[in-house]
N, C-alpha and C positions, 0 to 999 in steps of 0.2 A: 504493500500500500504506500502511495506517495503522500506523505503528510507535509510536504514542503510548503503547501499553500494553506495549511490549516490555520495558520495565524495571519492570513492575509489582512492587511489593515482595512478597517471599515471604509475609509475613503476610496481605496482601490475597488472594493466590492460595490460601493455606491456608483462609481463611474461605470463599472461593468453593467450594473442594473439599468442605469440611465441610457447607456449606449444601445440597449435593446428595447427599453420601454418607450422612449420618446418616438422612434420611428413606428413602433407598433401602435401607439396611441394615434398618431397621425393617420395610419392606415385604417384603423377602426373608425375614426371620425369621418373619413372620406365616404364611407358607405351611406350613413344617414343623410349626408349632404347631397349625395347623388339622388337619393329617394325624394328629397325635398325639391330638387330641380325637376325630376320627372313629374312630380305632383303639380308644380307650377306650370309646366308646359302643357300637360293634359288638362289641367284645370281651366285653362282659357278656351278649351273646346266646348265646355259645358259641364253642368253639375252631374248629369247622367254619366258622362265619360269619366269624370273624376271618381264617382262612386264605383264605377266598374273597375277602375284601376285599384281602388282600395280593396274591393272584393277579391280580385285576382292576386293582388299583392299580399293579402293576408295568407292565402293558401301557400304561395311560393315562399314567403318568409318563414312560415312554420316548417315547411319541408327542408329548406336550406339550414334552418336553425338546428333541426334534429340531426343533420349530417355534419355538424361542426366537429364531431369526433374524428373526422378524417384529418383535420389539421392537428388536433390535440394528440392523437395517437402517434402520428408520424413525427411530431416534434419530440415526444418523449423517447421514442425508439431511436431516432437518428441521433439525438443529443447524447444518449447513453453510449452508443457505439463510437461516436466521435470522441467522447471522453476516454474511452478505453483504447484509443489510438487506432481504431479500425475504421478509417474513412471510407474504404472500399465497401465494407459491410454496411456502413451508415447510408451510403448512397444506394446500395442494393436494396436496403429496407425502404428507402424513399421510392424507388421504382415500384416495389410491391404495393406501396400505398397509392401510387398513381394508377396502377392496374385496378385495384379495388375501387377507386373513385370512378374509373371508366365503366366498370361493370355495373356499379350501382347507379351511375348517371344514366346509362342507356336504359336500364330497367325503369327508372323513374320517368324518363321521357315517354316511354311506351305507355306506362300507366296513365300519365297526365293526358296524353292524346286520346286514349280510349275512354277515360272516366272523367274528363275535365268538366263536362256539363253536369254530371251527377254530383261531383264534389262541390262545385260552386252552388249548385241548387240546394245543398244542405243549409246554406245561410238564408234560404227563403227570400231572395231579393226580388224586387219588382222585375217584370219581364224585360223592360228596356235596359235596366242595369245589368241583368244577367247576360243579355246579348253583348253589351259593351265589354263586360268582364271576360266573356268567353273569347271575344275577338282578340283581346290582349293576351289571355292565358294560353291560347293555342300556339301562339308564336313565342311568347316569353318562356314557356315551359321548355322549349328547345334549348334554352340557355342553362338548364339544370346540369347538363353534361359538362360544359366548360366551367360552370360555377364550382362543381364538385372537384374538377381538376385543379382549379385555382386554390381551393381549400387544401387539398393534399400537397400541392407544390409549395404553398406558403408554409405548411407545417414542416416540410423537408428543409426549407431554407432557414426557418427559425431554429430548427434543430442544429443546423450548421452555424448558428449564432449570427445569422444574417437577417435582420429585419428591415434593412434599407432597400434591398431589391424589391420586396413586395410593396413597400411604400411607393417607390417610383412607378411601378406598374399600376398600382391602384389609382394614383393621382392621374396618370396618363389616360387610363381607360375611362375614368369618370369624366374627365374633360371631353374625351372623344364621344362618350355617351351623350353628353349635353348637346354637343354640336350635331351629332347624327340625328338625335331625336327631334331637334328643332327643324333640321333640314327635311326629314322624312315626314314629320307631322304637318308642317306648314308649307315647306317648299314643294314637296312631292304630293301634298294633299292626301296622305294616307290615314290621317286621323289617329285614333288610339293604336291601331295596328302598326303605324309608323314608329310610335314610341317603343313598342315591344321589339320591333325589328332592329331599331338602333341599339337597344340594350343588348340584344343577343349578339350583334356584330361586335360591340365593344367587349363583351365578356369573352367571346371567342378569341379575339386578338390578345386579350390579357392571358388567357389560358395557353395559347401558343407560345407566348414569350416565356412565361414562368415554367411550363413543362419543358420547353427547349433549354432553359438554363439548367434545370435539374438533369436532363438527359445528357447534356454536354459534360456536365460535371461528373456524372456517373461513367461516361465513356473515358474521360481523362483518368479517372481513378481505377479503371479496369473492372468496374462493377458490371454484373450481368444485366443486359437490357431486355433479355427474353423473360417473360413472366414465368414464375414457377408456382403451380397451383397450391402446393403445400404452404409455401411462404405467404401467399396471398390469403389463404384460409387462416393462418396464424395472425396476420394483420387484422382480418375481419373479427377474429375472436377478441382481440384486445380492444378493437373499436366497439364491439357489441356492448361491453360493460359501460363504456363512456356514453354510448347511445342511451342506455337505461338511465344513467345519471342525468343526461340532458332531458330525457322524457319526463322524469319526475319534476324537474324545474318547469318545463312547459306546462305540465298538468297543474301545478300550483298557480301559475299565471292565469291559465284559463279559468280555474275555479274562482279566483278573485274577480275576474271580469264578469263572469256569470252572476255572481252575488251582487256586484256593483250595479248591474243592470236592474236588479230588483228594487233598488233604492230610488229610481226615477232618473229623468234626463239630466238634471243639474248634477247629481251625484256621479252619474256615469261620465259626464264631461270632466268633472274634477278628477275622477279616477284616471281617465285617459291622459290628462295633462300631467298628473303626478307620476304616472307610469312612464311617460316620455322623458321626464326629468330624471327619474331613476335610471332609465336605460342610458341616458347620456352620461351620467356619473359612473355608471357601470363600465362604460367604455374606457374611462380614465383609469379605473381600478383594474380593469381587465388587462391593461397594458403592463401593470406590475405582475399580474398572474402569468402573462405570456413570457416575460423576462424570467420569472421563477421557473417555468417549465423548461426553458432552454438551459439556464445555468445549472439548476439542480440536476437535471438529467445528465448533463456533461460531467458534473462533479461526481455523481454516484458512479457513472461509467468509469471514471478514473480511479475509483476505489477510495475516495477521500471522504470518509464519513464525518470527520471532524469539521471539515470545511462546509459540508452540507448542513450540519447543525448551525454553524456560524452564519451561513447564508439565510437559514430559516429565521434566526433571531433578527438579523438585519432587515429582512423583508417584512417581518411582522411589525417592527417599529415603523417602517415606511408605510405599510398598509394602514396602521392605526393613525399615524400622523396625517396621511392623506384624508382619511375618513373624518378626522376632527376638523381639518381645514374646510373640506367640502360641506360638512354639517354646519359649521359656523357661517360660512358664506350663504348657504341656503336659508338658514334661519333669519339672517339679517336682510336678505334680499327677497324674502317670500312675497312681500307686498308688491314690489315692482314686477316680479315674475307673474303673479296672478293677474295684474293689470295688462301685462304684455300678451298673455294668452287669451284673455276673455274680457269683454266689457260688462258681462252679466254680474251684478252685485252678489247674487246668491251663489254662483259658482266661485267667485272670488272669496267669499266668506268660507266656503268649504275648503278651498285651496289653502287658506290661512291655517286651517287645522291639520290637513293632511301633510303639508310641507314641513310643519313642525315635527310631526311624527317621523317623516322621512329624514329630516335633519338629525334627529336624535339617533336614528338607526345607522347613520353613515360610518361611525367608527367600527361598529360590528361588521358592516358590509366590507370595509377595508380589510379586516382580519380574515373574513370568510374568503374573499377573492384570492388573497395571498396563499392561504392554506390550500385552497383548491388547486392553484397553480403549482405549488410545491409537490403535492401528491400526484398530480398528473405527470409532472416531470419525473417523479420517482417511479412511474409506471404502476401506481397503486389503483388501477382502474376498478378492480372488483370491489374494493372497500368503498370507493367513491360512489359506486352504484348503490350499494347497500345503505350508505349514509344518506344518499339522496332520497331513497324510499322512506327511511326512518324520519327524515325531516318533513317529508310530505305527510306522513302519518301523524306527526305532531301538529302540523298546520291545519289539517282538515277539520278536526273538532273545533279549533279556535275560530276558523272561518264560519263553520256551521252555527256556532253559538252567536256570532255577530249577526248572521242572517236570521236566525230564529228570534232574536231579541229586537230585530230591526234597529240595530244600534247605530247604523250610519257609516259613512265612508271613512271617517277618521279612525274608527275602531277597526274597520277592515284593514287599514294600513298598519294599525297596531298589531293585528294578527299576523300580517306579513313580516313585521319586525320580529315577532315570535318565531316565524319560520327561519329567519336569518340567525336567530339565537340558537335554534335547534341545529342548524348547519354548523355553527361555530363550535358547539359542544361536541358533536360527532367528529368533526375534522380535527378539533383541538386534542381530543383524547388520542386519536391516531398519531398526531404529530409528536405528542409527548413520549410515545413508545418507540420501539425499535423496529417494528414490523415493516415500515416503509423504507428503511435504510438498507435496501438490497444493493450490494456493490457489484461492479463489473457488468459484463454483458448478460 
């Protein structure tokens, strides 16, 4: 075991974290900005088209969100092999991840094309909205294949400690997406279908670039480029646990939205705004988690348990500190934020309460995101899946009590804070033990 880095000065560790976290944050933020641009372009076509975009976008976002394990699993595997000095094996594992993304992407595209109308119909939209949503969905769902390839390739590059290349590609394709969508929607007169086509073209270009970078790196390292079924199945097994972890998170989110709907339109509006702010803050905290995945995986691959512990301590301080800062800023700026999002006094009043709850929960969220990233980097996917299910089981009765008592939207977000506490407890118990400190390949 190489303990030469066990005593790495905190400043050096901090620089290493920032070098990965800052580009990762910029990459993450570029996605919602692209969605905002799409909404603005389509929104000028009419309310029906914008509603159709929201309908199709909801299905696509959930689908891609459930497939984020492609990035997480490849990051952990590649980083561990890189830390062990096996760059060839790291890139070989990356190729396996790309193959898995390709197989899954093709399957999802086929399902989307066959069952698109049925799935969109589950939302029971008006006929005109369904038609617009389907016009967008049939084309945009073709982008699931390149999107999943982007996830896998990004995971490979993060595992190689490179978060800059995904950033450059993300910014480029998002700018291209805006230009293409505007030209196809208004210049070519394709309407909402033009927005979908522009997005697919931009996503395909991004996938070609990122996959090309990975494959060229694999060829230079002498890694096998031909897929091996057994290795792909191993990658799928690791990803399956992370899929279950993500599924439990998505389930908790959906449960909250369903209950918020019961409280009426103003409460639902406040819930949506609070959720959007939570997601934005989550992007910032997720940048730390991504840095944790890459650095911890590499460190454990190198067999350095002492440094992994030191990294955990540093990352926890950073996570808690970021949570305190975000929470304080949110509490102080909640009035301005409420006025920015809505002129409705009733919704503003509800936001005043929900944003306070969200602000108080931010330090817990900071710790949860860091612990999640550390354990993903350690390859502790099975425990993360079990912990996710346990946290969901803790949240469900809290949410149901809020619904049964008709307690209101602020108490629903308090229940969500309880969900975060449950995640903190389950992940914290694991991090205090030795089970996640598996060294080497």
